C-alpha positions in Angstrom: -15.7 -67.9 49.1 -16.1 -71.0 47.1 -14.5 -71.8 43.8 -17.3 -70.4 41.7 -17.4 -67.1 43.7 -13.7 -66.7 43.2 -13.9 -67.4 39.5 -16.7 -64.8 39.2 -14.7 -62.2 41.2 -11.6 -62.8 38.9 -13.8 -62.5 35.8 -15.4 -59.3 37.1 -12.0 -57.8 37.8 -10.8 -58.9 34.3 -13.9 -57.3 32.7 -13.4 -54.1 34.7 -9.7 -54.0 33.6 -10.8 -54.4 29.9 -13.4 -51.7 30.3 -10.9 -49.3 31.8 -8.4 -50.1 29.0 -11.1 -49.5 26.4 -12.0 -46.2 28.0 -8.3 -45.2 28.1 -7.9 -46.0 24.4 -11.1 -44.1 23.6 -9.8 -41.0 25.5 -6.4 -41.3 23.8 -8.1 -41.6 20.4 -10.1 -38.4 21.1 -7.0 -36.6 22.2 -5.2 -37.7 19.0 -8.1 -36.6 16.9 -8.1 -33.1 18.6 -4.4 -32.9 18.1 -4.8 -33.8 14.5 -7.4 -31.0 14.0 -5.2 -28.5 15.8 -2.2 -29.5 13.7 -4.3 -29.1 10.5 -5.4 -25.6 11.7 -1.8 -24.5 12.4 -0.7 -25.9 9.1 -3.3 -23.9 7.2 -2.4 -20.8 9.2 1.3 -21.3 8.4 0.5 -21.7 4.7 -1.4 -18.4 4.8 1.5 -16.7 6.6 3.9 -18.1 4.0 1.8 -16.8 1.2 1.6 -13.4 2.8 5.3 -13.3 3.3 5.9 -14.2 -0.3 3.6 -11.4 -1.4 5.4 -9.0 0.9 8.8 -10.1 -0.3 7.8 -9.5 -3.9 6.4 -6.1 -3.0 9.7 -5.2 -1.2 11.7 -6.3 -4.3 9.4 -4.1 -6.5 9.8 -1.1 -4.2 13.5 -1.5 -4.0 13.7 -1.6 -7.8 11.6 1.5 -8.1 13.7 3.2 -5.5 16.9 2.4 -7.4 15.3 3.8 -10.6 14.3 7.0 -8.8 17.8 7.4 -7.3 19.3 7.0 -10.7 16.9 9.6 -12.1 17.8 12.0 -9.3 21.6 11.4 -10.0 21.0 12.1 -13.6 19.0 15.3 -12.8 21.8 16.4 -10.5 24.4 16.0 -13.2 22.2 18.0 -15.6 21.9 20.8 -13.0 25.7 20.8 -12.6 26.1 21.0 -16.4 23.6 23.8 -16.6 25.1 25.7 -13.7 28.6 25.2 -15.3 27.3 26.4 -18.6 25.6 29.5 -17.2 28.7 30.4 -15.2 30.7 30.3 -18.4 28.0 32.3 -20.1 28.0 34.9 -17.3 31.8 35.2 -17.6 31.5 35.7 -21.4 28.9 38.4 -20.9 31.1 40.1 -18.3 34.1 40.0 -20.6 32.2 41.4 -23.5 30.6 44.2 -21.4 33.9 45.2 -19.9 35.4 45.8 -23.4 
């Protein structure tokens, strides 16, 4: 090979290396773009999950509050029942005492 042929071979190899590098950068750019899109989709999905969890947490707090109120109401009704039962027991004893006389 003469000097001109060697120079042409070296230039051809150099151009081939540059083309391969450009293709590698293009492939990496496409992968990065796909990764960015995937990351955006996951971020949006996570935001929806967080919003749903916030709504559910608020609903749980509301239900717990309602349950506490109902339990307090039941306790109040149980106290009233005990008072009424105690009063009617006393009333029954008074009737028995008056009837036995």
